[in-house]
Backbone as CSV, one residue per row, in Angstrom:
resi,resn,N_x,N_y,N_z,CA_x,CA_y,CA_z,C_x,C_y,C_z
1,UNK,-12.543,21.247,-8.627,-13.004,22.080,-7.363,-12.302,20.808,-6.687
2,UNK,-11.865,21.206,-5.366,-10.873,20.377,-4.239,-11.521,20.425,-2.994
3,UNK,-11.847,19.704,-2.479,-12.884,19.859,-1.255,-12.097,19.301,-0.393
4,UNK,-12.364,19.395,0.804,-11.519,18.177,2.024,-12.566,17.772,2.173
5,UNK,-12.131,16.338,2.544,-13.111,15.044,2.898,-13.591,15.028,4.946
6,UNK,-14.982,15.445,5.404,-14.877,15.218,7.208,-16.095,14.515,7.298
7,UNK,-16.354,13.721,6.460,-17.442,12.714,6.371,-17.232,11.401,6.059
8,UNK,-17.423,11.489,4.939,-17.373,9.956,4.288,-16.752,10.056,2.577
9,UNK,-15.706,8.704,2.282,-15.080,8.402,1.400,-16.126,8.993,0.096
10,UNK,-16.259,9.667,-1.382,-17.040,9.199,-2.708,-17.237,7.802,-3.209
11,UNK,-18.254,7.851,-3.505,-18.447,6.644,-4.500,-17.520,6.694,-5.423
12,UNK,-17.084,6.031,-6.112,-15.792,5.826,-7.481,-17.135,4.753,-8.681
13,UNK,-17.278,5.457,-9.428,-17.564,4.498,-10.764,-16.476,3.594,-11.491
14,UNK,-15.191,3.376,-10.946,-14.448,3.029,-11.986,-13.876,1.949,-10.997
15,UNK,-13.561,0.711,-11.224,-13.079,-0.418,-10.174,-11.363,0.080,-9.118
16,UNK,-12.046,-0.223,-8.416,-10.875,0.048,-7.435,-9.412,-0.202,-7.795
17,UNK,-8.397,0.362,-7.553,-6.720,0.385,-7.862,-6.213,-0.270,-6.421
18,UNK,-4.955,0.149,-6.649,-4.052,-0.450,-5.169,-4.066,1.199,-4.875
19,UNK,-3.917,2.412,-5.503,-4.134,3.850,-5.143,-5.518,3.908,-3.577
20,UNK,-6.797,3.264,-4.472,-7.770,3.755,-3.671,-7.777,2.573,-2.931
21,UNK,-7.229,1.738,-2.988,-7.189,0.509,-1.867,-6.345,1.517,-0.364
22,UNK,-5.031,1.948,-0.879,-4.482,2.605,-0.260,-5.092,3.425,0.930
23,UNK,-5.800,4.477,-0.143,-6.828,5.693,0.653,-8.117,4.673,1.474
24,UNK,-8.812,3.909,1.029,-9.988,3.758,1.463,-9.642,2.545,2.894
25,UNK,-8.485,2.027,2.787,-8.373,1.290,4.362,-7.486,2.747,4.823
26,UNK,-6.721,3.019,4.544,-6.819,4.339,5.684,-7.469,4.811,6.451
27,UNK,-8.970,5.318,5.722,-10.107,5.350,5.962,-10.262,5.099,7.237
28,UNK,-10.669,3.514,6.168,-11.506,2.975,7.458,-10.610,2.148,8.522
29,UNK,-9.317,2.643,8.659,-8.902,2.498,10.496,-9.170,3.689,11.001
30,UNK,-8.680,4.908,9.991,-8.316,5.862,11.187,-9.295,7.185,10.983
31,UNK,-10.489,6.783,10.077,-11.263,7.710,9.711,-10.824,9.413,9.953
32,UNK,-11.510,10.353,9.581,-11.191,11.923,10.016,-10.911,12.797,11.323
33,UNK,-10.403,13.312,11.421,-9.706,14.112,12.117,-9.018,13.814,13.250
34,UNK,-8.110,13.161,12.471,-6.213,13.172,12.935,-5.444,14.245,12.410
35,UNK,-4.377,14.868,13.159,-4.220,15.846,12.664,-2.437,15.817,11.110
36,UNK,-2.735,13.726,11.408,-1.293,13.495,10.666,-2.059,13.029,9.549
37,UNK,-3.510,12.818,9.302,-4.283,12.493,7.905,-5.422,12.875,7.642
38,UNK,-5.120,13.244,6.516,-6.176,14.017,5.471,-6.692,13.718,4.045
39,UNK,-8.082,13.689,3.725,-8.517,13.359,2.707,-9.291,14.548,1.925
40,UNK,-8.763,14.587,0.716,-9.723,15.100,-0.419,-10.511,14.578,-1.574
41,UNK,-11.417,15.221,-2.034,-11.870,14.613,-3.493,-11.938,15.912,-4.073
42,UNK,-11.048,15.754,-5.613,-11.444,16.592,-6.270,-13.137,16.640,-7.571
43,UNK,-13.688,17.301,-7.774,-15.149,17.330,-8.565,-15.125,18.125,-9.731
44,UNK,-15.750,17.506,-10.984,-15.674,18.618,-12.253,-16.951,18.937,-11.964
45,UNK,-17.398,19.773,-12.811,-18.494,20.671,-12.930,-19.600,19.963,-12.955
46,UNK,-19.874,18.609,-13.386,-21.006,18.098,-13.116,-20.936,17.273,-12.227
47,UNK,-20.217,17.542,-10.850,-20.361,17.127,-8.929,-19.501,15.718,-9.352
48,UNK,-19.049,15.059,-10.423,-18.484,13.842,-10.686,-17.030,13.751,-9.837
49,UNK,-16.628,12.990,-8.730,-15.693,12.615,-8.576,-14.713,12.182,-9.394
50,UNK,-13.420,12.816,-9.981,-12.484,12.771,-10.140,-10.829,12.566,-9.961
51,UNK,-10.727,13.018,-8.737,-9.636,12.536,-8.071,-10.359,12.120,-6.463
52,UNK,-9.160,11.677,-5.531,-9.303,11.760,-4.313,-7.592,11.262,-3.634
53,UNK,-7.772,12.359,-3.153,-6.161,12.602,-2.339,-5.978,12.324,-0.814
54,UNK,-5.064,11.487,-0.292,-4.731,11.630,0.499,-3.258,11.566,1.030
55,UNK,-3.456,11.836,2.367,-1.735,12.771,3.043,-1.987,11.493,4.355
56,UNK,-1.314,10.979,4.574,-0.776,10.328,5.647,0.327,10.382,6.089
57,UNK,0.560,11.788,7.098,2.434,12.306,7.198,2.695,13.094,6.420
58,UNK,4.013,12.560,5.938,4.655,13.124,4.916,4.242,11.809,3.813
59,UNK,3.171,11.329,3.508,2.680,10.523,2.484,1.896,10.935,1.706
60,UNK,2.003,10.956,0.433,0.120,11.057,-0.432,0.262,10.148,-1.446
61,UNK,-1.021,9.618,-1.401,-1.410,9.122,-2.494,-2.530,9.674,-2.902
62,UNK,-2.160,9.340,-4.302,-3.608,10.127,-5.440,-3.863,8.939,-6.349
63,UNK,-5.472,9.360,-5.951,-6.462,8.149,-7.280,-7.137,9.234,-8.456
64,UNK,-7.312,9.057,-9.320,-7.836,9.988,-10.174,-8.149,8.310,-11.362
65,UNK,-9.337,9.613,-12.071,-9.743,9.557,-13.143,-8.605,10.231,-14.685
66,UNK,-9.192,9.933,-15.584,-8.764,10.303,-16.967,-9.381,10.985,-17.322
67,UNK,-10.348,12.256,-16.020,-10.685,13.063,-16.812,-10.206,13.879,-15.880
68,UNK,-9.554,14.424,-15.110,-9.393,14.543,-13.799,-8.728,15.748,-14.181
69,UNK,-8.874,17.210,-13.742,-7.755,18.391,-13.496,-6.608,18.451,-13.486
70,UNK,-5.613,18.169,-14.176,-4.466,17.874,-13.856,-3.831,19.282,-13.510
71,UNK,-3.942,20.008,-13.889,-3.951,21.832,-13.796,-3.741,21.661,-12.214
72,UNK,-4.811,21.514,-11.598,-5.602,22.154,-10.293,-4.990,20.738,-9.062
73,UNK,-4.850,19.455,-10.022,-4.402,19.067,-8.695,-2.553,19.607,-8.656
74,UNK,-1.790,19.613,-9.734,-0.469,19.997,-9.574,-0.337,20.961,-9.241
75,UNK,-1.554,21.991,-8.561,-1.248,22.961,-7.968,-1.227,22.383,-6.415
76,UNK,-2.370,21.868,-6.494,-2.657,21.646,-5.337,-1.356,20.938,-4.443
77,UNK,-1.301,19.479,-5.256,0.021,18.765,-4.812,0.946,20.002,-3.962
78,UNK,1.114,21.239,-4.873,2.121,22.349,-4.878,2.277,23.026,-3.063
79,UNK,0.668,23.110,-3.087,0.735,23.840,-1.586,0.476,23.028,-0.375
80,UNK,0.686,21.772,-0.553,-0.111,21.226,1.076,1.246,20.233,0.846
81,UNK,1.471,20.163,2.568,2.789,19.423,3.119,2.408,18.026,2.532
82,UNK,3.694,17.211,2.872,4.419,16.003,2.124,5.239,16.124,0.892
83,UNK,6.283,14.987,0.977,7.028,14.451,0.357,6.527,13.853,-0.695
84,UNK,6.410,12.586,-0.112,6.814,10.993,-1.317,4.813,11.208,-1.720
85,UNK,4.754,10.672,-2.907,3.918,10.889,-3.754,3.770,9.713,-4.390
86,UNK,2.193,8.962,-4.357,2.467,7.398,-5.071,1.218,7.583,-6.029
87,UNK,0.898,7.613,-7.130,0.295,7.666,-8.282,0.480,6.834,-9.315
88,UNK,-0.487,6.681,-10.071,0.358,6.130,-11.417,1.242,6.983,-12.035
89,UNK,2.289,5.973,-12.705,3.127,6.644,-13.808,3.186,7.646,-14.614
90,UNK,1.337,7.540,-15.072,1.328,8.539,-16.318,1.169,9.750,-15.224
91,UNK,-0.094,9.520,-14.539,-0.381,10.717,-13.550,0.963,11.644,-13.175
92,UNK,1.983,10.798,-12.702,3.400,11.175,-12.370,3.750,12.163,-13.560
93,UNK,3.609,11.685,-14.408,4.343,12.167,-15.516,3.926,13.432,-16.253
94,UNK,2.448,13.558,-15.818,1.703,14.696,-16.266,1.852,15.750,-15.681
95,UNK,2.024,15.678,-14.339,2.098,16.591,-12.623,4.030,17.113,-13.368
96,UNK,4.298,16.048,-13.665,6.190,16.573,-13.615,6.598,16.252,-11.835
97,UNK,5.996,15.374,-11.592,6.541,15.152,-10.450,8.244,14.755,-10.965
98,UNK,8.927,14.679,-9.881,10.388,14.420,-10.069,10.662,13.536,-9.046
99,UNK,12.244,12.837,-9.862,12.653,11.986,-9.269,11.976,10.213,-8.980
100,UNK,11.028,10.704,-10.032,10.526,9.103,-10.028,10.909,7.738,-10.515
101,UNK,10.485,7.249,-9.700,10.556,5.478,-9.868,9.290,4.419,-9.859
102,UNK,9.600,3.586,-11.289,8.378,3.070,-11.144,7.962,2.076,-10.472
103,UNK,6.852,1.279,-10.175,7.016,0.621,-9.111,5.878,-0.425,-10.153
104,UNK,6.079,-1.771,-10.089,5.173,-2.898,-10.690,4.101,-2.898,-9.418
105,UNK,3.111,-3.054,-9.865,1.661,-4.018,-8.923,1.441,-4.949,-9.497
106,UNK,1.003,-5.872,-9.199,1.083,-7.805,-9.004,-0.227,-7.591,-8.288
107,UNK,-1.059,-8.676,-9.164,-2.350,-8.812,-8.187,-2.540,-10.135,-8.169
108,UNK,-3.490,-10.595,-7.428,-3.606,-12.275,-7.203,-5.019,-12.606,-6.425
109,UNK,-6.309,-13.144,-6.889,-7.347,-13.741,-6.661,-7.676,-15.050,-6.457
110,UNK,-8.530,-15.657,-5.587,-9.081,-17.046,-6.074,-8.439,-17.727,-5.347
111,UNK,-9.106,-18.598,-4.671,-9.471,-19.498,-2.918,-7.299,-20.265,-3.516
112,UNK,-6.908,-20.895,-2.638,-5.977,-22.114,-2.548,-5.816,-23.303,-1.401
113,UNK,-5.215,-23.278,-1.390,-5.012,-24.393,0.330,-4.689,-23.923,1.256
114,UNK,-5.313,-24.280,2.061,-6.051,-23.453,2.941,-4.509,-24.053,4.099
115,UNK,-3.496,-22.768,4.600,-2.585,-23.008,5.141,-3.047,-23.071,6.768
116,UNK,-1.689,-23.428,7.536,-2.059,-23.236,8.960,-1.633,-21.674,9.527
117,UNK,-2.268,-20.989,10.397,-1.485,-19.717,10.758,-0.184,-19.970,11.558
118,UNK,0.859,-19.041,11.046,2.598,-19.263,11.603,1.901,-18.869,12.949
119,UNK,3.312,-19.081,13.504,2.970,-18.536,15.433,2.718,-17.237,15.238
120,UNK,2.817,-16.895,17.136,2.485,-15.533,17.472,3.613,-14.869,17.901
121,UNK,4.116,-13.774,17.625,5.247,-13.045,17.767,4.819,-11.626,18.590
122,UNK,6.221,-11.055,19.079,5.877,-9.995,19.509,5.935,-9.111,18.824
123,UNK,5.511,-7.732,18.654,5.540,-6.798,17.332,7.679,-6.584,17.175
124,UNK,8.135,-7.014,18.339,9.506,-6.153,18.189,9.979,-7.433,17.328
125,UNK,9.693,-8.852,17.595,10.198,-9.389,16.330,9.588,-9.353,14.918
126,UNK,8.677,-8.980,14.932,8.477,-8.735,13.525,9.080,-7.110,12.593
127,UNK,9.382,-6.536,13.676,9.878,-5.273,12.959,11.274,-5.727,12.810
128,UNK,12.211,-6.478,14.063,13.439,-6.926,13.297,14.012,-7.673,12.370
129,UNK,12.602,-8.700,12.069,12.445,-9.530,10.949,12.938,-7.907,9.466
130,UNK,11.540,-7.475,9.621,11.847,-6.241,8.145,12.708,-5.810,8.168
131,UNK,13.283,-5.568,9.213,14.253,-4.167,9.276,15.724,-4.780,9.270
132,UNK,15.752,-5.877,8.786,17.073,-7.163,7.926,17.062,-6.692,7.008
133,UNK,15.919,-6.563,5.943,16.626,-6.143,4.637,15.295,-6.468,3.817
134,UNK,15.320,-7.636,4.309,13.817,-8.574,3.283,14.623,-8.431,2.391
135,UNK,13.349,-8.126,1.067,13.193,-8.541,-0.151,14.022,-7.243,-0.807
136,UNK,13.979,-6.213,0.181,15.023,-4.872,-0.874,13.844,-3.693,-1.267
137,UNK,12.563,-3.818,-0.685,11.252,-3.450,-1.214,10.897,-2.183,0.279
138,UNK,11.396,-2.831,1.424,11.591,-2.681,2.534,12.126,-1.048,3.103
139,UNK,11.079,-0.203,3.539,11.604,1.330,4.367,11.202,1.215,5.097
140,UNK,11.975,1.166,6.196,11.109,0.947,7.597,11.180,2.653,8.625
141,UNK,10.714,3.040,9.258,11.081,4.296,9.880,11.309,3.850,11.035
142,UNK,12.245,4.401,11.979,12.351,3.922,13.651,11.295,3.152,14.158
143,UNK,11.373,2.436,15.048,10.320,1.673,15.894,9.713,2.357,16.614
144,UNK,10.233,3.422,17.321,9.119,4.273,17.555,8.037,4.689,16.895
145,UNK,8.284,5.047,15.293,7.610,5.423,14.626,6.465,4.669,14.485
146,UNK,7.388,3.390,13.652,6.663,2.387,13.265,5.493,1.629,14.304
147,UNK,5.953,1.090,14.568,4.790,0.554,16.044,3.479,0.926,16.629
148,UNK,3.639,2.468,17.015,1.795,3.011,17.015,1.052,2.741,15.424
149,UNK,1.781,2.849,14.921,0.800,2.995,13.362,0.918,1.351,12.885
150,UNK,1.021,1.027,13.020,0.879,-0.970,12.799,0.112,-1.784,13.544
151,UNK,0.851,-1.370,14.843,-0.403,-1.930,16.213,-1.536,-1.306,15.626
152,UNK,-2.149,-0.412,15.530,-3.161,0.431,15.374,-3.903,-0.084,13.955
153,UNK,-3.619,-0.104,12.804,-3.731,-1.173,11.704,-3.948,-2.802,12.483
154,UNK,-3.142,-3.292,12.914,-3.159,-4.662,13.575,-4.878,-4.370,14.026
155,UNK,-5.256,-3.661,14.759,-6.257,-3.773,15.939,-7.310,-3.210,14.980
156,UNK,-7.380,-2.612,14.200,-8.203,-2.383,13.270,-8.996,-3.678,12.380
157,UNK,-7.781,-4.762,12.239,-8.000,-5.520,11.566,-7.693,-4.823,9.454
158,UNK,-6.433,-4.207,9.674,-5.868,-3.077,8.363,-4.952,-3.283,8.300
159,UNK,-4.178,-4.542,9.225,-2.949,-4.988,8.783,-3.089,-6.076,9.400
160,UNK,-2.343,-7.231,8.951,-1.685,-8.503,9.351,-0.384,-8.852,9.362
161,UNK,0.123,-10.169,10.133,1.351,-10.840,9.622,1.100,-12.154,9.808
162,UNK,2.104,-13.100,8.925,2.023,-14.214,9.243,4.128,-14.554,9.454
163,UNK,4.471,-14.982,10.182,5.131,-15.415,10.385,5.521,-17.165,10.054
164,UNK,6.967,-17.865,9.805,7.413,-19.180,9.404,7.285,-20.176,11.083
165,UNK,7.600,-21.135,10.896,7.135,-21.708,12.340,9.018,-21.264,13.290
166,UNK,9.728,-21.154,12.614,11.191,-20.711,13.041,11.066,-18.880,13.591
167,UNK,10.430,-18.309,12.727,10.182,-17.192,13.432,11.688,-16.523,13.333
168,UNK,11.297,-16.747,11.631,12.346,-16.463,11.029,12.147,-15.389,9.553
169,UNK,10.951,-15.773,8.885,10.834,-14.804,8.098,8.997,-14.045,8.213
170,UNK,8.624,-13.199,7.981,7.525,-12.993,8.296,7.140,-11.913,6.799
171,UNK,5.806,-12.064,6.304,5.200,-11.176,5.667,4.018,-10.065,6.374
172,UNK,3.590,-9.204,5.524,2.958,-8.395,6.764,1.809,-7.600,5.304
173,UNK,0.638,-7.431,5.874,-0.278,-6.115,5.186,-0.397,-5.281,5.870
174,UNK,-0.434,-4.019,5.371,-0.167,-2.722,5.695,-1.570,-1.782,5.754
175,UNK,-2.037,-2.598,4.543,-3.731,-2.125,4.197,-5.385,-2.878,3.468
176,UNK,-5.476,-3.030,4.102,-6.770,-3.907,4.462,-8.186,-3.448,4.360
177,UNK,-9.168,-3.878,3.452,-10.229,-3.519,3.374,-11.460,-4.896,3.281
178,UNK,-12.468,-4.852,3.281,-13.686,-6.002,3.071,-13.103,-6.479,1.541
179,UNK,-12.657,-5.865,0.683,-12.712,-6.963,-0.817,-10.953,-6.608,-1.231
180,UNK,-10.156,-6.012,-0.534,-9.147,-5.925,-1.176,-7.614,-5.944,-0.206
181,UNK,-6.494,-5.902,0.322,-5.426,-6.316,0.722,-4.081,-5.822,0.153
182,UNK,-3.291,-5.234,0.634,-2.171,-5.318,0.028,-0.932,-5.470,0.911
183,UNK,0.101,-6.859,0.492,1.349,-6.452,0.971,2.599,-5.695,0.471
184,UNK,2.982,-5.345,2.086,3.677,-4.629,2.645,5.470,-4.755,2.598
185,UNK,4.989,-5.915,2.875,6.704,-6.376,3.681,7.232,-7.503,3.289
186,UNK,7.798,-8.276,3.156,8.327,-9.762,2.848,9.736,-9.655,3.469
187,UNK,10.102,-10.611,4.654,11.712,-10.614,4.523,11.378,-11.887,5.876
188,UNK,13.170,-11.901,5.543,13.383,-13.245,5.976,15.012,-12.961,6.701
189,UNK,15.549,-13.015,8.448,16.708,-13.137,7.954,17.301,-13.509,7.641
190,UNK,19.148,-12.711,7.597,20.247,-12.798,6.751,20.575,-13.989,7.007
191,UNK,20.604,-15.030,7.515,20.828,-16.407,8.003,20.603,-17.331,7.550
192,UNK,19.165,-17.139,7.262,17.842,-18.620,6.821,17.500,-17.757,5.602
193,UNK,18.136,-16.961,4.282,17.719,-16.473,3.387,17.668,-17.728,2.345
194,UNK,17.231,-17.846,0.965,17.487,-19.084,0.050,17.109,-20.314,0.296
195,UNK,16.005,-20.492,1.689,15.300,-21.866,2.034,13.900,-21.424,1.427
196,UNK,13.730,-20.722,0.853,12.065,-20.831,0.808,11.327,-20.701,1.850
197,UNK,11.859,-19.582,2.644,10.858,-19.650,3.898,9.770,-18.182,3.155
198,UNK,10.255,-17.155,2.411,9.687,-16.318,1.911,8.718,-16.504,1.476
199,UNK,8.595,-17.711,0.410,7.662,-17.843,-0.457,6.073,-18.607,0.520
200,UNK,6.965,-19.630,1.142,6.270,-19.909,2.482,5.100,-19.345,3.349
201,UNK,5.465,-18.007,3.395,4.738,-17.150,4.307,4.001,-16.649,3.724
202,UNK,4.075,-15.686,2.314,3.394,-15.500,1.157,2.697,-16.095,1.438
203,UNK,2.386,-16.997,1.050,0.911,-18.807,0.705,0.220,-18.615,1.446
204,UNK,0.679,-18.635,2.857,0.283,-18.772,3.644,-0.773,-17.849,4.266
205,UNK,-0.196,-16.259,4.245,-0.442,-14.913,4.219,-1.627,-14.830,3.229
206,UNK,-1.344,-15.384,1.855,-2.620,-15.056,0.889,-3.867,-15.943,0.955
207,UNK,-3.556,-17.117,1.808,-4.479,-18.177,1.499,-5.550,-17.669,2.910
208,UNK,-4.881,-17.309,3.933,-5.974,-16.304,4.867,-6.724,-15.210,4.149
209,UNK,-6.070,-14.498,3.244,-7.041,-13.480,2.327,-7.919,-13.961,1.739
210,UNK,-7.162,-15.561,0.728,-8.005,-15.493,-0.070,-9.631,-16.329,0.626
211,UNK,-9.489,-16.677,1.761,-10.559,-17.229,2.643,-11.874,-16.389,2.070
212,UNK,-10.970,-15.248,2.806,-11.753,-13.812,3.072,-12.276,-13.193,1.363
213,UNK,-12.201,-13.526,1.001,-12.457,-13.598,-0.781,-11.749,-12.164,-1.314
214,UNK,-10.586,-11.675,-0.311,-9.819,-10.216,-0.845,-9.256,-10.196,-1.912
215,UNK,-8.555,-9.603,-2.957,-7.961,-9.476,-4.066,-6.903,-8.957,-3.030
216,UNK,-5.824,-9.532,-3.635,-4.586,-9.114,-2.898,-3.732,-8.478,-3.980
217,UNK,-3.053,-7.267,-3.956,-2.003,-6.778,-4.427,-0.862,-6.565,-3.373
218,UNK,0.075,-6.427,-4.580,1.827,-6.195,-3.980,2.880,-4.916,-4.505
219,UNK,2.993,-4.547,-4.298,3.930,-3.009,-5.388,5.279,-3.525,-5.076
220,UNK,6.159,-3.781,-6.165,7.298,-3.727,-5.572,8.005,-3.545,-6.890
221,UNK,9.505,-3.641,-7.117,10.792,-3.384,-8.103,11.057,-4.534,-8.502
222,UNK,11.623,-3.791,-9.965,11.955,-5.095,-10.965,12.028,-6.317,-10.062
223,UNK,13.012,-6.452,-9.426,14.158,-7.232,-9.130,13.148,-8.858,-8.348
224,UNK,11.862,-8.036,-7.572,11.202,-9.616,-7.139,9.600,-9.550,-7.707
225,UNK,9.844,-9.423,-9.125,8.655,-9.312,-9.754,8.357,-10.941,-10.195
226,UNK,9.568,-11.106,-10.339,9.400,-13.060,-10.611,9.052,-14.222,-9.483
227,UNK,9.662,-13.227,-8.315,9.563,-13.867,-7.158,7.871,-13.865,-6.650
228,UNK,6.765,-12.815,-6.816,5.423,-13.035,-6.923,4.717,-13.626,-8.369
229,UNK,5.563,-13.871,-9.731,4.917,-14.092,-10.572,5.034,-15.686,-10.176
230,UNK,5.485,-16.564,-9.718,5.543,-18.084,-9.523,4.788,-18.304,-8.335
231,UNK,4.858,-17.340,-7.297,3.997,-17.690,-6.407,1.545,-17.562,-6.729
232,UNK,1.859,-17.253,-7.863,0.732,-16.525,-9.214,-0.092,-15.471,-8.768
233,UNK,0.490,-14.294,-8.919,0.377,-13.067,-9.062,0.430,-12.791,-10.395
234,UNK,0.015,-12.013,-11.049,-0.157,-11.379,-12.139,-0.119,-9.716,-12.161
235,UNK,0.821,-9.524,-13.346,1.394,-8.070,-13.143,-0.277,-7.635,-13.728
236,UNK,0.061,-6.636,-13.076,-0.844,-5.157,-13.547,-0.750,-4.009,-14.755
237,UNK,-1.550,-4.120,-15.979,-1.114,-3.535,-17.017,-0.751,-2.118,-16.565
238,UNK,-1.056,-1.763,-15.319,-0.472,0.038,-14.869,0.609,-0.481,-14.316
239,UNK,1.418,0.668,-14.821,2.129,0.937,-13.736,1.945,1.905,-12.943
240,UNK,2.925,2.229,-11.477,2.486,3.271,-10.204,3.999,3.651,-10.228
241,UNK,4.082,4.846,-9.593,5.070,5.352,-9.228,5.449,6.083,-7.513
242,UNK,6.779,5.865,-7.400,6.602,6.411,-6.569,7.600,8.029,-6.592
243,UNK,7.049,9.282,-5.951,8.147,9.996,-6.620,7.926,11.363,-5.773
244,UNK,8.849,12.335,-5.798,8.836,14.019,-4.777,7.884,14.757,-5.333
245,UNK,7.578,15.850,-4.796,7.024,16.857,-5.485,7.675,17.772,-6.208
246,UNK,7.584,18.278,-7.247,8.240,19.600,-7.759,9.025,20.536,-6.685
247,UNK,10.364,20.924,-6.573,11.038,21.404,-6.079,11.193,20.782,-4.634
248,UNK,10.966,19.434,-4.058,11.321,18.197,-2.832,12.901,18.049,-3.532
249,UNK,13.898,18.022,-2.279,15.189,17.646,-2.583,15.128,16.148,-1.345
């Protein structure tokens, strides 16, 4: 059975993965009661949580156990609004989601050398660098949509940024909880690329998160996997996917 969550997220018996971190971070940041954000939980006959679904505007994230009711999940995704679905690749195949794109997930945990925080910047400057193309994984909405969301997450400690001294390279998190963080964007202005700036801002950002004992995730496409591996990130054994619901084009 799937029902809406209007109070608190359920406890899960399985170790969190990147999908759960996305859901929990949005819940901790925004809570419930917003028209653009909904949470649902699926339980089995023993009242055990088997899946949690989050819809943030048009983006849906699904966390699930192997015992989840796939047929019910599939029917539920068909009827709720939202286009993009983020879930494990295996679940995407089982639910017959379309236009599936495999996503590598890497993680890193453990202390490292503390690095000095980079300079402050305006959110316009951060957006300009991210919107310059970056590592190829960044797809930003218009500034008018990006700004209020990122600022809200930033002020509620669900997101942060780190720039290099010249303000030409930036790395940001977009989802943070007490134990986890997800790096969601790394970019360098075109004229300053291939100088190691991106690696520097990622390492500096990671050093901050590591001091808070957070496990750090990044979801990335194939061409940037080696970049993160060289920085000490390890490829997770589970593939994820960004895909469309059936019938959506």
